[in-house]
TITOR-892489 format. One line per 5 residues: number of its first residue (from 1); their letters; for each residue x, y, z of N, C-alpha, C. Coordinates in nm, 3 decimals. Example, Ala and Ser with C-alpha at 12.3 -4.5 7.8 and 13.67 -1.06 7.14 Angstrom:
// TITOR-892489
1	as	1.319/-0.569/0.780/1.230/-0.450/0.780/1.320/-0.330/0.780 | 1.285/-0.225/0.708/1.367/-0.106/0.714/1.290/0.003/0.787 $
END
This chain:
// TITOR-892489
1	mgtkk	19.878/-5.772/-0.693/19.843/-5.844/-0.815/19.752/-5.961/-0.781 | 19.624/-5.933/-0.754/19.535/-6.042/-0.721/19.521/-6.055/-0.571 | 19.428/-6.133/-0.531/19.404/-6.151/-0.389/19.415/-6.297/-0.353 | 19.428/-6.321/-0.231/19.439/-6.454/-0.175/19.320/-6.539/-0.219 | 19.336/-6.651/-0.280/19.450/-6.733/-0.256/19.484/-6.808/-0.383 $
6	vtaaq	19.612/-6.807/-0.423/19.652/-6.874/-0.546/19.674/-7.020/-0.513 | 19.571/-7.100/-0.522/19.581/-7.238/-0.477/19.578/-7.341/-0.588 | 19.582/-7.294/-0.714/19.574/-7.389/-0.826/19.685/-7.492/-0.820 | 19.800/-7.450/-0.766/19.913/-7.543/-0.761/19.915/-7.622/-0.632 | 19.819/-7.597/-0.541/19.825/-7.661/-0.411/19.713/-7.762/-0.392 $
11	eplan	19.592/-7.716/-0.365/19.485/-7.806/-0.326/19.453/-7.913/-0.431 | 19.444/-7.878/-0.560/19.414/-7.985/-0.656/19.516/-8.097/-0.652 | 19.645/-8.064/-0.637/19.748/-8.165/-0.629/19.731/-8.246/-0.502 | 19.702/-8.178/-0.393/19.684/-8.250/-0.267/19.562/-8.341/-0.274 | 19.455/-8.292/-0.335/19.333/-8.372/-0.343/19.352/-8.497/-0.429 $
16	klaqp	19.441/-8.490/-0.527/19.467/-8.605/-0.613/19.526/-8.722/-0.535 | 19.582/-8.693/-0.419/19.644/-8.798/-0.340/19.543/-8.888/-0.271 | 19.417/-8.848/-0.276/19.315/-8.926/-0.207/19.304/-9.067/-0.263 | 19.330/-9.084/-0.394/19.320/-9.215/-0.455/19.440/-9.241/-0.545 | 19.560/-9.254/-0.488/19.679/-9.280/-0.569/19.679/-9.423/-0.621 $
21	qvvse	19.752/-9.443/-0.728/19.767/-9.577/-0.781/19.877/-9.647/-0.703 | 19.840/-9.739/-0.615/19.936/-9.803/-0.527/19.968/-9.943/-0.576 | 20.097/-9.976/-0.573/20.139/-10.109/-0.613/20.085/-10.212/-0.515 | 20.021/-10.314/-0.565/19.965/-10.419/-0.481/20.061/-10.537/-0.474 | 20.050/-10.614/-0.368/20.133/-10.734/-0.358/20.074/-10.847/-0.443 $
26	kpatq	19.950/-10.830/-0.487/19.885/-10.931/-0.568/19.860/-10.878/-0.708 | 19.858/-10.968/-0.808/19.828/-10.923/-0.944/19.690/-10.858/-0.951 | 19.676/-10.757/-1.037/19.548/-10.691/-1.057/19.497/-10.722/-1.196 | 19.369/-10.719/-1.214/19.311/-10.754/-1.343/19.231/-10.639/-1.399 | 19.256/-10.603/-1.525/19.180/-10.503/-1.597/19.145/-10.562/-1.733 $
31	ddtkl	19.016/-10.580/-1.759/18.973/-10.643/-1.885/19.043/-10.777/-1.907 | 19.047/-10.858/-1.799/19.106/-10.991/-1.806/19.255/-10.989/-1.837 | 19.318/-10.873/-1.823/19.463/-10.865/-1.845/19.531/-10.861/-1.710 | 19.605/-10.964/-1.675/19.670/-10.968/-1.545/19.799/-10.886/-1.547 | 19.814/-10.805/-1.441/19.934/-10.723/-1.428/20.018/-10.780/-1.315 $
36	dfaki	20.132/-10.833/-1.347/20.221/-10.887/-1.245/20.309/-10.775/-1.195 | 20.274/-10.715/-1.081/20.344/-10.599/-1.030/20.489/-10.629/-0.995 | 20.518/-10.754/-0.968/20.656/-10.790/-0.935/20.749/-10.770/-1.054 | 20.689/-10.771/-1.174/20.770/-10.759/-1.295/20.762/-10.620/-1.358 | 20.687/-10.530/-1.295/20.669/-10.397/-1.352/20.775/-10.300/-1.301 $
41	dsskp	20.831/-10.221/-1.391/20.923/-10.114/-1.353/20.839/-9.994/-1.310 | 20.828/-9.972/-1.178/20.739/-9.867/-1.128/20.792/-9.726/-1.153 | 20.913/-9.716/-1.209/20.965/-9.583/-1.241/20.909/-9.533/-1.374 | 20.837/-9.623/-1.445/20.780/-9.586/-1.575/20.629/-9.608/-1.571 | 20.555/-9.531/-1.650/20.409/-9.548/-1.653/20.370/-9.679/-1.720 $
46	itvng	20.256/-9.734/-1.680/20.201/-9.851/-1.749/20.072/-9.807/-1.816 | 20.029/-9.883/-1.914/19.906/-9.850/-1.986/19.804/-9.960/-1.963 | 19.688/-9.920/-1.913/19.578/-10.014/-1.889/19.453/-9.955/-1.954 | 19.393/-10.032/-2.043/19.273/-9.986/-2.114/19.296/-9.850/-2.182 | 19.416/-9.833/-2.235/19.446/-9.710/-2.308/19.482/-9.592/-2.221 $
51	qsyml	19.481/-9.610/-2.089/19.514/-9.501/-1.996/19.653/-9.524/-1.936 | 19.727/-9.415/-1.920/19.862/-9.424/-1.866/19.860/-9.396/-1.716 | 19.926/-9.481/-1.638/19.929/-9.466/-1.493/20.073/-9.479/-1.441 | 20.101/-9.400/-1.337/20.224/-9.421/-1.261/20.187/-9.498/-1.136 | 20.268/-9.597/-1.100/20.240/-9.679/-0.984/20.326/-9.634/-0.866 $
56	fspte	20.265/-9.630/-0.749/20.336/-9.588/-0.628/20.332/-9.701/-0.526 | 20.447/-9.727/-0.467/20.452/-9.825/-0.360/20.392/-9.762/-0.235 | 20.348/-9.842/-0.137/20.297/-9.785/-0.012/20.397/-9.691/0.054 | 20.525/-9.723/0.044/20.628/-9.636/0.102/20.631/-9.501/0.032 | 20.621/-9.504/-0.102/20.623/-9.379/-0.178/20.499/-9.295/-0.149 $
61	vaelh	20.385/-9.359/-0.133/20.263/-9.285/-0.101/20.277/-9.218/0.034 | 20.333/-9.289/0.132/20.351/-9.233/0.266/20.446/-9.115/0.263 | 20.558/-9.129/0.191/20.655/-9.020/0.190/20.601/-8.900/0.112 | 20.516/-8.926/0.012/20.455/-8.817/-0.063/20.356/-8.740/0.024 | 20.274/-8.811/0.099/20.181/-8.746/0.191/20.256/-8.662/0.293 $
66	nwmsd	20.360/-8.719/0.352/20.437/-8.647/0.455/20.503/-8.523/0.397 | 20.562/-8.538/0.278/20.632/-8.426/0.214/20.535/-8.313/0.185 | 20.419/-8.347/0.132/20.324/-8.243/0.094/20.265/-8.172/0.216 | 20.235/-8.245/0.321/20.181/-8.180/0.441/20.288/-8.094/0.507 | 20.414/-8.136/0.499/20.524/-8.057/0.555/20.545/-7.926/0.480 $
71	rgyfr	20.500/-7.921/0.355/20.521/-7.802/0.272/20.392/-7.724/0.246 | 20.289/-7.756/0.322/20.170/-7.673/0.317/20.067/-7.712/0.213 | 20.075/-7.834/0.160/19.973/-7.883/0.067/19.872/-7.964/0.149 | 19.750/-7.914/0.160/19.652/-7.983/0.243/19.526/-8.015/0.164 | 19.473/-8.135/0.188/19.345/-8.174/0.129/19.232/-8.118/0.215 $
76	eqdke	19.116/-8.105/0.156/19.002/-8.054/0.231/18.971/-8.142/0.351 | 18.989/-8.271/0.335/18.962/-8.362/0.446/19.059/-8.340/0.561 | 19.179/-8.290/0.530/19.275/-8.260/0.636/19.230/-8.142/0.721 | 19.150/-8.054/0.660/19.113/-7.929/0.726/18.983/-7.937/0.808 | 18.909/-8.043/0.791/18.774/-8.049/0.847/18.770/-8.020/0.997 $
81	vykny	18.852/-8.088/1.075/18.850/-8.069/1.220/18.895/-7.929/1.257 | 19.000/-7.881/1.191/19.058/-7.751/1.224/18.962/-7.636/1.195 | 18.874/-7.655/1.100/18.781/-7.548/1.063/18.690/-7.509/1.179 | 18.674/-7.599/1.273/18.587/-7.572/1.388/18.662/-7.508/1.505 | 18.793/-7.495/1.494/18.872/-7.437/1.602/18.862/-7.284/1.599 $
86	sdevl	18.867/-7.225/1.716/18.869/-7.080/1.726/19.005/-7.026/1.682 | 19.011/-6.897/1.656/19.139/-6.836/1.620/19.241/-6.855/1.731 | 19.195/-6.846/1.855/19.286/-6.858/1.969/19.351/-6.996/1.974 | 19.272/-7.099/1.951/19.326/-7.235/1.951/19.423/-7.253/1.835 | 19.386/-7.204/1.717/19.472/-7.216/1.599/19.602/-7.139/1.617 $
91	qelgk	19.595/-7.023/1.679/19.716/-6.944/1.705/19.811/-7.018/1.797 | 19.756/-7.083/1.898/19.840/-7.159/1.991/19.907/-7.276/1.918 | 19.831/-7.344/1.833/19.887/-7.452/1.753/19.994/-7.399/1.658 | 19.966/-7.283/1.597/20.060/-7.223/1.504/20.193/-7.189/1.569 | 20.188/-7.143/1.692/20.311/-7.110/1.766/20.398/-7.233/1.788 $
96	rgdil	20.334/-7.349/1.787/20.406/-7.475/1.807/20.453/-7.536/1.676 | 20.427/-7.466/1.566/20.474/-7.515/1.437/20.373/-7.587/1.353 | 20.246/-7.580/1.388/20.141/-7.647/1.312/20.105/-7.561/1.191 | 20.156/-7.597/1.073/20.136/-7.512/0.955/19.995/-7.526/0.898 | 19.923/-7.633/0.931/19.784/-7.643/0.890/19.701/-7.538/0.965 $
101	aldil	19.728/-7.522/1.094/19.659/-7.419/1.172/19.691/-7.281/1.116 | 19.816/-7.258/1.078/19.856/-7.130/1.022/19.792/-7.107/0.885 | 19.775/-7.213/0.809/19.711/-7.203/0.678/19.565/-7.157/0.693 | 19.495/-7.214/0.788/19.355/-7.176/0.809/19.345/-7.034/0.864 | 19.436/-6.998/0.954/19.439/-6.861/1.006/19.464/-6.761/0.893 $
106	tsraf	19.552/-6.797/0.801/19.581/-6.710/0.687/19.457/-6.690/0.601 | 19.386/-6.799/0.574/19.264/-6.790/0.494/19.161/-6.700/0.561 | 19.147/-6.713/0.691/19.051/-6.629/0.764/19.094/-6.482/0.759 | 19.224/-6.457/0.771/19.273/-6.319/0.768/19.249/-6.256/0.632 | 19.270/-6.332/0.526/19.247/-6.279/0.392/19.099/-6.247/0.369 $
111	kvddr	19.012/-6.328/0.426/18.868/-6.306/0.406/18.821/-6.173/0.461 | 18.888/-6.125/0.565/18.850/-5.996/0.625/18.951/-5.887/0.589 | 19.037/-5.918/0.491/19.137/-5.823/0.442/19.231/-5.776/0.554 | 19.265/-5.866/0.645/19.361/-5.837/0.752/19.499/-5.878/0.704 | 19.561/-5.793/0.626/19.689/-5.827/0.565/19.803/-5.838/0.666 $
116	ksatl	19.794/-5.760/0.772/19.899/-5.766/0.873/19.905/-5.905/0.937 | 19.789/-5.956/0.976/19.784/-6.089/1.036/19.820/-6.197/0.934 | 19.770/-6.182/0.811/19.800/-6.281/0.707/19.951/-6.291/0.684 | 20.016/-6.176/0.677/20.161/-6.176/0.656/20.234/-6.242/0.772 | 20.188/-6.215/0.893/20.248/-6.276/1.012/20.236/-6.428/1.006 $
121	ylnla	20.117/-6.478/0.974/20.095/-6.623/0.968/20.177/-6.687/0.855 | 20.183/-6.620/0.740/20.257/-6.674/0.627/20.407/-6.681/0.657 | 20.460/-6.579/0.718/20.602/-6.580/0.751/20.634/-6.687/0.853 | 20.545/-6.705/0.951/20.567/-6.809/1.051/20.560/-6.947/0.987 | 20.464/-6.967/0.897/20.451/-7.095/0.828/20.574/-7.123/0.743 $
126	tiygs	20.630/-7.018/0.683/20.751/-7.033/0.603/20.867/-7.081/0.689 | 20.881/-7.024/0.806/20.988/-7.064/0.898/20.972/-7.211/0.937 | 20.848/-7.256/0.952/20.824/-7.394/0.991/20.822/-7.491/0.873 | 20.847/-7.440/0.752/20.870/-7.530/0.639/20.773/-7.522/0.523 | 20.670/-7.440/0.530/20.570/-7.435/0.423/20.622/-7.360/0.301 $
131	tgalq	20.621/-7.426/0.186/20.652/-7.357/0.061/20.525/-7.298/0.000 | 20.409/-7.354/0.036/20.283/-7.295/-0.007/20.268/-7.154/0.047 | 20.318/-7.131/0.169/20.314/-6.997/0.228/20.401/-6.901/0.150 | 20.513/-6.948/0.099/20.600/-6.863/0.018/20.527/-6.818/-0.108 | 20.452/-6.908/-0.167/20.375/-6.872/-0.286/20.277/-6.760/-0.254 $
136	dlmiy	20.210/-6.770/-0.141/20.112/-6.668/-0.104/20.179/-6.535/-0.073 | 20.301/-6.539/-0.021/20.373/-6.415/0.010/20.408/-6.337/-0.116 | 20.409/-6.404/-0.231/20.438/-6.335/-0.357/20.333/-6.230/-0.389 | 20.215/-6.242/-0.328/20.112/-6.141/-0.346/20.162/-6.005/-0.301 | 20.245/-6.005/-0.196/20.292/-5.881/-0.137/20.421/-5.829/-0.201 $
141	tapns	20.496/-5.918/-0.265/20.620/-5.872/-0.328/20.599/-5.825/-0.471 | 20.490/-5.870/-0.534/20.465/-5.836/-0.674/20.438/-5.687/-0.691 | 20.469/-5.633/-0.809/20.444/-5.490/-0.836/20.297/-5.455/-0.819 | 20.271/-5.335/-0.777/20.133/-5.286/-0.761/20.076/-5.255/-0.899 | 19.974/-5.332/-0.937/19.920/-5.317/-1.072/19.819/-5.203/-1.084 $
146	tneat	19.788/-5.138/-0.972/19.687/-5.033/-0.976/19.745/-4.894/-1.000 | 19.877/-4.882/-0.990/19.935/-4.750/-1.015/19.994/-4.743/-1.156 | 20.053/-4.631/-1.190/20.107/-4.612/-1.325/20.260/-4.609/-1.323 | 20.318/-4.700/-1.249/20.464/-4.708/-1.239/20.524/-4.746/-1.374 | 20.643/-4.699/-1.400/20.714/-4.733/-1.522/20.778/-4.870/-1.507 $
151	eeqrr	20.825/-4.923/-1.617/20.895/-5.051/-1.615/21.013/-5.046/-1.519 | 21.085/-4.938/-1.521/21.202/-4.924/-1.432/21.159/-4.920/-1.286 | 21.049/-4.854/-1.257/21.001/-4.846/-1.119/20.947/-4.979/-1.069 | 20.894/-5.061/-1.161/20.842/-5.192/-1.123/20.952/-5.294/-1.099 | 21.070/-5.267/-1.151/21.174/-5.370/-1.153/21.213/-5.425/-1.016 $
156	pstle	21.234/-5.343/-0.913/21.272/-5.399/-0.783/21.170/-5.500/-0.729 | 21.042/-5.467/-0.739/20.938/-5.558/-0.693/20.934/-5.685/-0.778 | 20.957/-5.667/-0.907/20.958/-5.781/-0.998/21.069/-5.878/-0.962 | 21.188/-5.826/-0.939/21.302/-5.912/-0.906/21.283/-5.978/-0.770 | 21.223/-5.907/-0.675/21.197/-5.965/-0.544/21.098/-6.081/-0.555 $
161	tlavs	20.997/-6.065/-0.638/20.898/-6.171/-0.658/20.962/-6.294/-0.721 | 21.044/-6.274/-0.819/21.114/-6.386/-0.883/21.211/-6.452/-0.786 | 21.267/-6.374/-0.694/21.358/-6.431/-0.594/21.282/-6.524/-0.499 | 21.159/-6.488/-0.465/21.077/-6.576/-0.380/21.047/-6.706/-0.453 | 21.018/-6.695/-0.583/20.994/-6.814/-0.663/21.118/-6.903/-0.666 $
166	kliai	21.234/-6.842/-0.677/21.360/-6.916/-0.675/21.381/-6.981/-0.538 | 21.344/-6.911/-0.433/21.357/-6.964/-0.298/21.274/-7.091/-0.281 | 21.156/-7.093/-0.343/21.072/-7.213/-0.337/21.145/-7.332/-0.398 | 21.218/-7.309/-0.506/21.295/-7.416/-0.569/21.409/-7.462/-0.478 | 21.476/-7.368/-0.414/21.584/-7.403/-0.322/21.531/-7.491/-0.209 $
171	rgdks	21.406/-7.465/-0.171/21.344/-7.542/-0.063/21.299/-7.682/-0.108 | 21.331/-7.718/-0.232/21.301/-7.853/-0.279/21.163/-7.870/-0.336 | 21.096/-7.760/-0.370/20.962/-7.767/-0.429/20.968/-7.710/-0.571 | 21.037/-7.782/-0.657/21.064/-7.732/-0.792/20.937/-7.717/-0.876 | 20.841/-7.806/-0.857/20.718/-7.797/-0.934/20.643/-7.668/-0.903 $
176	lstvt	20.626/-7.636/-0.776/20.557/-7.513/-0.738/20.635/-7.390/-0.784 | 20.766/-7.398/-0.777/20.849/-7.286/-0.822/20.826/-7.257/-0.970 | 20.821/-7.362/-1.050/20.798/-7.346/-1.194/20.659/-7.287/-1.220 | 20.559/-7.338/-1.149/20.422/-7.289/-1.166/20.412/-7.141/-1.131 | 20.472/-7.102/-1.017/20.461/-6.963/-0.973/20.535/-6.869/-1.067 $
181	qkgfe	20.652/-6.910/-1.114/20.728/-6.823/-1.204/20.655/-6.804/-1.337 | 20.607/-6.914/-1.393/20.536/-6.903/-1.522/20.408/-6.823/-1.506 | 20.339/-6.844/-1.393/20.216/-6.769/-1.368/20.243/-6.620/-1.356 | 20.352/-6.585/-1.287/20.388/-6.445/-1.271/20.425/-6.382/-1.405 | 20.500/-6.455/-1.487/20.540/-6.404/-1.618/20.418/-6.381/-1.707 $
186	ttyki	20.322/-6.475/-1.701/20.200/-6.461/-1.781/20.118/-6.340/-1.737 | 20.101/-6.327/-1.605/20.025/-6.214/-1.551/20.094/-6.081/-1.583 | 20.225/-6.082/-1.576/20.303/-5.961/-1.604/20.276/-5.911/-1.747 | 20.276/-6.005/-1.841/20.254/-5.965/-1.980/20.112/-5.914/-2.000 | 20.016/-5.979/-1.933/19.876/-5.936/-1.945/19.858/-5.796/-1.889 $
191	lygvd	19.919/-5.768/-1.774/19.901/-5.640/-1.708/19.975/-5.526/-1.775 | 20.097/-5.557/-1.819/20.184/-5.448/-1.865/20.215/-5.452/-2.015 | 20.171/-5.557/-2.084/20.187/-5.562/-2.228/20.328/-5.587/-2.278 | 20.416/-5.637/-2.190/20.553/-5.667/-2.231/20.595/-5.802/-2.172 | 20.686/-5.868/-2.242/20.741/-5.993/-2.189/20.837/-5.961/-2.075 $
196	lvltp	20.838/-6.048/-1.975/20.929/-6.030/-1.863/21.060/-6.101/-1.896 | 21.160/-6.022/-1.930/21.291/-6.076/-1.969/21.396/-6.016/-1.878 | 21.480/-6.101/-1.821/21.586/-6.055/-1.732/21.720/-6.053/-1.802 | 21.802/-5.958/-1.767/21.940/-5.958/-1.813/22.017/-6.059/-1.728 | 22.135/-6.103/-1.774/22.217/-6.193/-1.691/22.246/-6.133/-1.554 $
201	qeqql	22.266/-6.002/-1.549/22.294/-5.935/-1.422/22.173/-5.941/-1.329 | 22.054/-5.922/-1.386/21.932/-5.928/-1.305/21.908/-6.070/-1.254 | 21.934/-6.168/-1.339/21.916/-6.307/-1.296/22.009/-6.339/-1.179 | 22.130/-6.285/-1.184/22.223/-6.306/-1.074/22.173/-6.240/-0.947 | 22.113/-6.122/-0.960/22.054/-6.055/-0.844/21.942/-6.139/-0.783 $
206	vdnra	21.860/-6.198/-0.869/21.751/-6.283/-0.823/21.806/-6.403/-0.746 | 21.906/-6.468/-0.804/21.965/-6.586/-0.740/22.029/-6.551/-0.606 | 22.099/-6.439/-0.604/22.166/-6.397/-0.480/22.063/-6.362/-0.371 | 21.956/-6.294/-0.412/21.854/-6.254/-0.316/21.781/-6.377/-0.260 | 21.755/-6.475/-0.346/21.690/-6.598/-0.301/21.776/-6.669/-0.197 $
211	qemyd	21.905/-6.676/-0.222/21.995/-6.740/-0.127/22.004/-6.661/0.003 | 22.001/-6.529/-0.009/22.004/-6.444/0.110/21.881/-6.469/0.197 | 21.764/-6.476/0.136/21.642/-6.502/0.211/21.646/-6.640/0.275 | 21.698/-6.736/0.201/21.709/-6.872/0.255/21.799/-6.874/0.379 | 21.912/-6.807/0.369/22.006/-6.803/0.482/21.943/-6.734/0.603 $
216	qlqti	21.865/-6.630/0.579/21.798/-6.561/0.688/21.697/-6.653/0.758 | 21.622/-6.729/0.679/21.525/-6.822/0.736/21.594/-6.933/0.815 | 21.706/-6.980/0.763/21.783/-7.082/0.834/21.830/-7.030/0.969 | 21.875/-6.906/0.972/21.921/-6.846/1.097/21.809/-6.841/1.200 | 21.689/-6.804/1.155/21.575/-6.798/1.245/21.540/-6.938/1.296 $
221	rrakg	21.541/-7.036/1.207/21.510/-7.174/1.247/21.610/-7.223/1.352 | 21.735/-7.198/1.328/21.836/-7.244/1.423/21.820/-7.178/1.558 | 21.782/-7.050/1.556/21.760/-6.978/1.682/21.642/-7.037/1.758 | 21.546/-7.094/1.686/21.431/-7.157/1.748/21.457/-7.303/1.785 | 21.576/-7.351/1.753/21.609/-7.489/1.782/21.549/-7.588/1.684 $
226	lgdfd	21.514/-7.541/1.565/21.448/-7.626/1.466/21.546/-7.697/1.373 | 21.670/-7.650/1.368/21.766/-7.709/1.276/21.745/-7.661/1.133 | 21.821/-7.717/1.041/21.814/-7.675/0.902/21.688/-7.728/0.834 | 21.650/-7.661/0.725/21.537/-7.707/0.644/21.566/-7.845/0.585 | 21.461/-7.919/0.564/21.468/-8.043/0.488/21.428/-8.009/0.344 $
231	nseps	21.525/-8.007/0.255/21.499/-7.972/0.115/21.497/-8.095/0.024 | 21.476/-8.210/0.083/21.482/-8.334/0.007/21.363/-8.351/-0.087 | 21.383/-8.432/-0.188/21.278/-8.469/-0.284/21.275/-8.621/-0.293 | 21.198/-8.687/-0.207/21.191/-8.833/-0.209/21.147/-8.886/-0.345 | 21.171/-9.013/-0.367/21.139/-9.072/-0.497/20.991/-9.059/-0.531 $
236	gvkkf	20.903/-9.074/-0.431/20.760/-9.061/-0.456/20.723/-8.921/-0.501 | 20.791/-8.821/-0.447/20.766/-8.681/-0.485/20.811/-8.657/-0.629 | 20.930/-8.704/-0.662/20.980/-8.685/-0.797/20.890/-8.754/-0.899 | 20.842/-8.869/-0.865/20.754/-8.943/-0.956/20.622/-8.869/-0.975 | 20.565/-8.820/-0.865/20.435/-8.754/-0.871/20.441/-8.627/-0.954 $
241	fglk	20.550/-8.550/-0.938/20.562/-8.423/-1.009/20.636/-8.435/-1.143 | 20.682/-8.554/-1.176/20.754/-8.574/-1.301/20.890/-8.509/-1.302 | 20.956/-8.509/-1.184/21.089/-8.447/-1.173/21.197/-8.548/-1.203 | 21.310/-8.497/-1.248/21.426/-8.581/-1.275/21.515/-8.592/-1.152 $
END
């Protein structure tokens, strides 16, 4: 269902971080209106010149950058140096857990339609913590839109794809999970002319499968000496994505 790379939920968000609204230690002035940041509740948006802004402390900006890079959200400026590396250098970095190297290798593999290598890089990136890689793996779990399968025949692939989306949420990336699920549901209706509706039993299968995949990934991480996943959502992340 489509080709690499579904990045609408990744790069634009990452690129927005280039100029975040950071809380200053000094008052700022907009149209001669002084903003005393010491008195502002940074958990709520402020309005300046009719525009609404969320304010981020330097600590929140740092934790947001770290969280996003750990989960495979990269800005173009992050990729500049790596773009000049050979596949061999990137592969060596990828073996050490560098998910930016794996992200670039994946992009190169997709460009030449090398799905075997792309899948290998995506799975490795997933083990090392990338939720962006999980989103890309949904390309392979989704039903094949080029054949004439019935609704019943499409169901196993459909449930597996939704399970991957659920897994993204378990990994602490609720915003991406919501985007991928809604995107899949929209595409499903366009392709097949029906709404994607699950029975309670099917939803339970999706939830169970997502947990099963998560447990399998944890087992692999522990075997590699990596420990458990970090599924945290720091305050800066929740603020940026509008999470509760």
